N, CA, C and O of each residue as an XYZ file, in Angstrom:
548
protein
N       0.988     -1.021      0.221
C      -0.077      0.010      0.222
C       0.876      1.320      0.056
O       1.674      1.546      0.966
N       0.825      2.233     -1.120
C       1.597      3.585     -1.010
C       1.415      4.182      0.345
O       0.494      4.026      1.147
N       2.224      4.717      0.401
C       2.045      5.786      1.901
C       1.322      6.908      1.641
O       1.398      7.347      0.494
N       0.704      7.422      2.353
C       0.054      8.870      1.768
C       1.091      9.853      2.314
O       1.701      9.724      3.375
N       1.211     10.932      1.366
C       1.836     12.197      1.478
C       1.249     13.156      2.582
O       0.026     13.286      2.531
N       1.714     13.646      3.279
C       1.399     14.519      4.213
C       1.751     16.243      3.665
O       2.871     16.673      3.392
N       0.514     16.978      3.612
C       0.897     18.313      3.061
C       1.354     19.172      3.923
O       1.050     18.841      5.069
N       2.136     20.424      3.842
C       2.431     21.157      4.747
C       0.980     22.165      5.055
O       0.343     22.621      4.105
N       0.657     22.376      6.211
C      -0.074     23.291      6.822
C       0.230     24.472      6.536
O       1.408     24.827      6.514
N      -0.772     25.289      6.267
C      -0.487     26.935      5.896
C      -1.253     27.542      7.145
O      -2.336     27.174      7.601
N      -0.379     28.621      7.613
C      -1.115     28.978      8.670
C      -2.667     29.692      8.351
O      -2.921     30.518      7.474
N      -3.542     29.131      9.293
C      -4.868     29.602      8.797
C      -5.171     31.057      9.466
O      -4.307     31.655     10.107
N      -6.430     31.543      9.261
C      -6.815     32.968      9.411
C      -6.307     32.879     11.226
O      -5.426     33.515     11.804
N      -7.049     32.068     11.639
C      -7.147     32.093     13.181
C      -5.924     31.610     14.086
O      -5.921     31.398     15.298
N      -4.805     31.486     13.088
C      -3.960     30.902     14.100
C      -3.211     31.445     15.221
O      -2.699     32.552     15.054
N      -3.079     30.930     16.190
C      -2.825     31.682     17.483
C      -1.330     32.409     17.239
O      -1.182     33.530     17.724
N      -0.412     31.905     16.628
C       0.973     32.512     16.717
C       0.669     33.886     16.064
O       1.197     34.834     16.645
N      -0.040     34.168     15.023
C      -0.328     35.465     14.238
C      -1.369     36.186     14.849
O      -0.960     37.263     15.281
N      -2.444     36.007     15.023
C      -3.757     36.593     15.347
C      -4.067     36.660     16.738
O      -3.744     35.717     17.462
N      -4.517     37.425     17.093
C      -5.490     37.332     18.592
C      -6.381     36.293     18.564
O      -7.097     36.056     17.592
N      -6.373     35.516     19.814
C      -7.570     34.607     19.747
C      -9.007     35.105     19.936
O      -9.480     35.921     20.728
N      -9.652     34.235     18.796
C     -11.079     34.826     18.917
C     -11.678     34.122     19.955
O     -11.224     33.031     20.298
N     -12.857     34.731     20.612
C     -13.600     34.021     21.616
C     -14.522     32.680     21.453
O     -14.981     31.950     22.331
N     -14.635     32.607     20.060
C     -15.374     31.684     19.441
C     -14.244     30.223     19.555
O     -14.715     29.086     19.546
N     -13.076     30.423     19.635
C     -12.265     29.527     19.276
C     -11.392     29.262     20.476
O     -10.384     28.577     20.305
N     -11.716     29.802     21.843
C     -11.031     29.774     23.024
C     -11.159     28.260     23.630
O     -12.229     27.688     23.420
N     -10.318     27.688     24.243
C     -10.825     26.742     24.731
C     -10.089     26.675     26.188
O      -8.985     27.162     26.431
N     -10.930     25.969     27.115
C     -10.767     25.938     28.681
C     -10.126     24.659     29.141
O     -10.636     23.556     28.944
N      -9.098     24.836     29.700
C      -8.192     23.521     29.885
C      -8.133     23.787     31.410
O      -7.721     24.806     31.964
N      -8.659     22.592     32.010
C      -8.869     22.387     33.627
C      -8.014     21.122     33.816
O      -8.228     20.127     33.123
N      -7.035     21.155     34.762
C      -6.590     19.971     35.223
C      -7.440     19.044     36.140
O      -7.251     19.459     37.283
N      -8.237     18.048     36.167
C      -9.019     17.365     37.085
C      -8.387     16.922     38.427
O      -7.405     16.180     38.455
N      -8.941     17.368     39.449
C      -8.396     17.104     40.752
C      -8.435     15.245     41.246
O      -9.215     14.337     40.959
N      -7.696     15.284     41.748
C      -7.615     13.430     42.336
C      -8.933     13.504     43.317
O      -9.399     14.502     43.866
N      -9.351     12.261     43.366
C     -10.844     11.932     44.504
C     -10.275     12.445     45.631
O      -9.087     12.190     45.832
N     -10.840     13.074     46.358
C     -10.735     13.130     47.849
C      -9.437     14.434     48.137
O      -9.092     14.637     49.301
N      -8.992     14.999     47.343
C      -7.977     15.630     47.488
C      -8.530     17.418     48.105
O      -7.821     18.171     48.773
N      -9.800     17.672     47.676
C     -10.196     19.155     48.269
C     -10.712     18.634     49.580
O     -10.288     19.216     50.578
N     -11.369     17.857     49.715
C     -11.771     17.817     51.133
C     -10.682     17.472     52.345
O     -10.899     17.719     53.531
N      -9.341     16.789     51.769
C      -8.493     16.532     52.608
C      -7.421     17.821     53.004
O      -6.790     17.890     54.059
N      -7.386     18.646     52.081
C      -6.713     20.017     51.820
C      -7.493     20.837     53.033
O      -6.959     21.266     54.056
N      -8.697     20.930     52.715
C      -9.771     21.799     53.515
C      -9.816     21.488     55.008
O     -10.199     22.343     55.807
N      -9.450     20.340     55.367
C      -9.636     19.819     57.024
C      -8.484     19.617     57.511
O      -8.582     19.202     58.666
N      -7.363     19.726     57.139
C      -5.811     19.358     57.273
C      -5.638     20.738     58.160
O      -6.206     21.782     57.841
N      -4.820     20.618     59.264
C      -4.290     21.951     59.975
C      -3.204     22.479     59.359
O      -2.707     23.484     59.868
N      -2.672     21.973     58.265
C      -1.751     22.609     57.721
C      -0.194     21.980     57.714
O       0.725     22.249     56.941
N      -0.226     20.907     59.020
C       0.860     20.161     58.994
C       0.793     18.561     59.142
O      -0.068     17.972     59.795
N       1.748     18.009     58.493
C       1.656     16.600     59.105
C       1.912     16.139     60.273
O       2.788     16.800     60.830
N       1.427     15.095     61.010
C       1.869     14.546     62.456
C       3.320     14.224     62.012
O       3.701     13.690     60.971
N       4.028     14.685     63.067
C       5.292     13.727     63.085
C       5.814     12.492     63.116
O       5.123     11.831     63.891
N       6.677     11.849     62.671
C       6.904     10.513     63.015
C       7.979     10.375     63.996
O       8.750     11.280     64.317
N       7.976      8.937     64.542
C       8.721      8.454     65.857
C      10.186      8.756     65.046
O      11.096      9.228     65.727
N      10.378      8.548     63.912
C      11.854      8.860     63.642
C      12.343     10.288     63.464
O      13.371     10.625     64.051
N      11.613     11.251     62.613
C      11.798     12.436     62.743
C      11.843     13.312     64.059
O      12.490     14.338     64.268
N      10.958     12.610     64.905
C      11.338     13.190     66.043
C      12.844     12.979     66.938
O      13.319     13.823     67.697
N      13.375     11.766     66.659
C      14.503     11.256     67.036
C      15.586     11.896     66.354
O      16.654     11.913     66.966
N      15.539     12.521     65.022
C      16.570     13.229     64.545
C      16.557     14.839     64.722
O      17.390     15.686     64.400
N      15.200     14.948     65.405
C      15.201     16.445     65.515
C      15.948     16.481     67.165
O      16.780     17.367     67.362
N      15.654     15.604     68.189
C      16.351     15.426     69.468
C      17.698     15.390     69.159
O      18.440     16.139     69.794
N      18.149     14.685     68.331
C      19.819     14.578     68.212
C      20.665     15.573     67.637
O      21.884     15.564     67.808
N      19.856     16.721     66.732
C      20.034     17.690     66.081
C      20.085     19.024     67.237
O      20.780     20.027     67.069
N      19.244     18.796     68.352
C      19.051     20.114     69.112
C      20.276     19.493     70.293
O      20.868     20.439     70.813
N      20.629     18.481     70.668
C      21.465     17.834     71.476
C      22.954     18.629     71.506
O      23.388     18.571     70.356
N      23.574     19.100     72.075
C      24.845     19.890     71.917
C      26.055     18.880     71.538
O      26.137     17.857     72.218
N      27.079     19.106     70.418
C      28.010     18.205     70.069
C      28.763     17.740     71.031
O      29.216     18.503     71.885
N      28.984     16.565     71.039
C      29.891     15.831     72.163
C      31.395     16.157     72.286
O      32.068     16.152     71.255
N      31.922     16.417     73.374
C      33.589     17.063     73.316
C      34.188     15.613     72.709
O      33.718     14.475     72.727
N      35.426     16.162     72.169
C      36.317     15.065     71.284
C      37.152     14.363     72.406
O      37.828     14.956     73.248
N      37.006     13.045     72.293
C      38.153     12.252     72.906
C      39.429     12.248     72.926
O      39.975     11.547     72.075
N      40.302     13.026     73.899
C      41.748     13.076     73.553
C      42.664     12.065     73.596
O      43.004     11.580     74.675
N      43.108     11.684     72.542
C      43.927     10.299     72.512
C      45.568     10.599     72.337
O      45.933     11.650     71.811
N      46.220      9.926     72.658
C      47.860     10.130     72.212
C      48.049      9.335     70.739
O      47.473      8.349     70.281
N      48.957     10.076     70.280
C      49.152      9.714     68.763
C      49.197      8.061     68.695
O      48.641      7.611     67.693
N      49.655      7.279     69.414
C      49.742      5.811     68.882
C      48.411      5.269     69.085
O      48.086      4.312     68.381
N      47.389      5.840     70.143
C      46.192      5.242     70.185
C      45.425      5.493     68.959
O      44.787      4.704     68.262
N      45.669      7.080     68.808
C      45.057      7.571     67.410
C      45.509      6.651     66.129
O      44.665      6.333     65.291
N      46.445      6.368     66.049
C      47.098      5.659     65.050
C      46.168      4.298     64.732
O      45.527      3.936     63.745
N      46.396      3.764     65.964
C      45.643      2.316     66.117
C      44.065      2.578     65.701
O      43.668      1.915     64.743
N      43.209      3.402     66.273
C      42.031      3.626     65.481
C      41.987      3.814     63.901
O      41.219      3.195     63.164
N      42.816      4.649     63.536
C      42.708      4.613     61.945
C      42.862      3.596     61.271
O      42.232      3.368     60.238
N      43.979      2.630     61.919
C      44.076      1.210     60.950
C      43.064      0.865     61.327
O      42.365      0.807     60.316
N      42.199      0.438     62.586
C      41.006     -0.136     62.485
C      40.187     -0.116     61.723
O      39.705     -1.091     61.145
N      39.804      1.382     61.562
C      38.752      1.782     60.652
C      39.493      1.699     59.244
O      38.708      1.439     58.333
N      40.694      1.843     58.887
C      41.237      1.676     57.448
C      40.768     -0.265     57.165
O      40.117     -0.482     56.143
N      41.011     -1.115     57.785
C      41.001     -2.511     57.750
C      39.703     -2.648     57.780
O      39.427     -3.643     57.110
N      38.550     -2.056     58.305
C      37.245     -2.295     57.993
C      36.714     -1.879     57.136
O      35.561     -2.259     56.929
N      37.349     -0.890     56.246
C      36.732     -0.363     54.697
C      36.944     -1.247     53.471
O      37.987     -1.866     53.260
N      35.936     -1.253     52.729
C      35.960     -1.816     51.516
C      37.003     -1.664     50.649
O      37.390     -2.591     49.938
N      37.520     -0.510     50.647
C      38.582     -0.136     49.793
C      40.120     -0.502     50.302
O      41.156     -0.492     49.637
N      40.007     -0.692     51.124
C      41.488     -1.207     51.948
C      42.312     -1.996     51.072
O      41.861     -2.855     50.313
N      43.618     -1.670     51.199
C      44.605     -2.581     50.266
C      45.778     -2.968     51.331
O      45.961     -2.073     52.156
N      46.498     -3.961     51.464
C      47.027     -4.259     52.488
C      48.510     -3.544     52.275
O      49.421     -3.763     53.073
N      48.608     -3.012     51.575
C      49.949     -2.084     51.217
C      49.608     -0.603     52.202
O      50.471      0.251     52.405
N      48.649     -0.547     52.566
C      48.221      0.689     53.192
C      47.828      0.808     54.416
O      46.763      0.337     54.813
N      48.860      1.618     55.335
C      48.417      1.619     56.925
C      48.752      3.200     57.419
O      49.190      4.145     56.762
N      48.372      3.106     58.840
C      48.557      4.452     59.182
C      49.476      4.087     59.964
O      49.436      2.990     60.522
N      50.826      5.272     60.198
C      51.870      5.177     60.768
C      52.232      6.340     61.656
O      51.602      7.377     61.445
N      53.258      6.349     62.738
C      53.888      7.653     63.526
C      55.010      7.971     62.233
O      55.581      7.179     61.484
N      55.059      9.286     62.299
C      56.157      9.811     61.529
C      57.318      9.694     62.253
O      57.413      8.892     63.182
N      58.547     10.697     61.782
C      59.612     10.569     62.439
C      59.295     11.497     63.530
O      59.854     11.100     64.552
N      58.611     12.593     63.731
C      58.638     13.296     64.736
C      57.197     13.026     65.942
O      56.735     13.856     66.724
N      56.895     12.041     65.794
C      55.697     11.457     66.233
C      54.188     12.065     65.794
O      53.340     12.036     66.686
N      53.864     12.510     64.736
C      52.912     12.994     64.092
C      52.419     11.748     63.361
O      53.083     10.983     62.662
N      50.803     11.687     63.735
C      50.219     10.593     62.718
C      50.524     10.989     60.923
O      50.704     12.066     60.356
N      50.482      9.758     60.486
C      50.687     10.054     59.134
C      50.472      8.593     58.318
O      50.327      7.591     59.017
N      50.455      8.494     57.263
C      49.932      7.369     56.383
C      51.145      6.751     55.261
O      52.079      7.388     54.773
N      50.811      5.397     55.056
C      51.982      4.907     54.194
C      51.366      3.932     53.247
O      50.805      2.956     53.745
N      51.394      4.070     51.887
C      50.984      3.123     50.696
C      51.061      4.306     49.352
O      51.671      5.361     49.183
N      50.069      3.472     48.520
C      50.023      4.198     47.327
C      49.668      5.156     47.389
O      48.924      5.518     48.300
N      50.132      6.038     46.292
C      49.131      7.595     46.253
C      47.899      7.571     45.576
O      47.244      8.609     45.477
N      47.484      6.452     45.072
C      45.855      6.052     44.662
C      45.063      6.134     45.864
O      43.904      6.537     45.764
N      45.599      5.760     47.149
C      44.875      5.308     48.463
C      44.501      6.770     49.278
O      43.933      6.763     50.369
N      44.909      8.012     48.576
C      45.023      9.305     49.409
C      43.623      9.577     49.677
O      43.247      9.838     50.820
N      42.714      9.525     48.544
C      41.014      9.831     48.830
C      40.656      9.008     50.026
O      40.178      9.565     51.014
N      40.892      7.486     49.995
C      40.363      6.775     51.078
C      40.999      6.873     52.327
O      40.451      6.437     53.340
N      42.343      7.518     52.352
C      42.970      8.083     53.610
C      42.427      9.272     54.192
O      42.397      9.426     55.413
N      41.948     10.215     53.289
C      41.189     11.327     53.778
C      40.081     11.264     54.193
O      39.715     11.906     55.178
N      39.243     10.391     53.451
C      37.615      9.975     54.003
C      37.837      9.445     55.476
O      37.154     10.004     56.335
N      38.644      8.505     55.862
C      38.845      7.754     56.818
C      39.277      8.877     57.975
O      38.721      8.807     59.071
N      40.189      9.826     57.743
C      41.004     10.955     58.888
C      39.756     11.583     59.103
O      39.387     11.697     60.272
N      38.824     12.138     57.923
C      37.870     13.413     57.940
C      36.579     12.643     59.064
O      36.168     13.186     60.089
N      36.276     11.741     58.717
C      35.416     11.051     59.443
C      35.623     10.890     61.147
O      34.768     10.689     62.009
N      37.008     11.048     61.262
C      37.071     10.911     62.736
C      37.188     12.623     63.510
O      37.242     12.915     64.705
N      37.197     13.400     62.454
C      37.147     14.798     63.222
C      36.237     15.117     63.940
O      35.122     14.807     63.519
N      36.301     15.798     65.191
C      35.407     16.141     66.224
C      35.154     14.841     66.941
O      34.643     14.888     68.059
N      35.476     13.651     66.380
C      35.057     12.632     67.585
C      36.887     12.299     68.466
O      37.132     11.937     69.617
N      37.581     12.538     67.612
C      38.933     12.426     68.667
C      40.023     13.197     68.535
O      40.222     13.467     67.351
N      40.885     13.706     69.340
C      41.858     14.808     69.521
C      43.065     14.265     69.931
O      43.179     13.494     70.883
N      44.054     14.695     69.158
C      45.236     14.362     69.428
C      46.388     15.705     69.456
O      46.215     16.716     68.776
N      47.152     15.572     70.045
C      48.325     16.801     69.878
C      48.997     17.055     68.894
O      49.713     18.047     69.033
N      49.071     16.385     67.632
C      49.845     16.384     66.557
C      48.535     16.460     65.459
O      47.491     15.808     65.484
N      48.930     17.379     64.602
C      48.148     17.377     63.465
C      48.348     16.356     62.421
O      49.519     16.220     62.068
N      47.296     15.457     61.734
C      47.441     14.711     60.613
C      47.955     14.946     59.584
O      47.332     15.725     58.863
N      49.232     14.418     59.080
C      50.136     14.700     57.696
C      49.430     13.853     56.755
O      49.467     12.623     56.744
N      48.642     14.767     55.795
C      48.297     13.782     54.531
C      49.466     13.954     53.373
O      49.466     13.179     52.417
N      50.167     14.685     53.456
C      51.472     14.773     52.255
C      52.765     14.342     53.029
O      53.305     14.990     53.925
N      53.175     13.109     52.515
C      54.506     12.425     53.245
C      55.781     13.225     53.061
O      56.837     12.825     53.553
């Protein structure tokens, strides 16, 4: 069966883009509302009741932050290594160590630097040491 050719439409005299809309051709577009939404909006007090979960998080946010636990450099490195070994991105050639002046640092391939940074940043505010952590070795 041969395909029918489509003709290009020419702009009709009442075309909306070129001429003002005529009242006889005006269309009313209305979005139908879902069943029962009108009654629910009118009767609600404007707030949803809070859940137990949201109340829990609100209480945690209002609570003052905990004081960081003071650790000596060796205990800090041990905690860092414990968290590193629990991480899914850990490789055996990466570890946290104490530097020559007793500062915590790390040893391993350069590609592990983002993992090391993530673990150290996760401990900020939780633990406190006398020496700052050295990312660049």
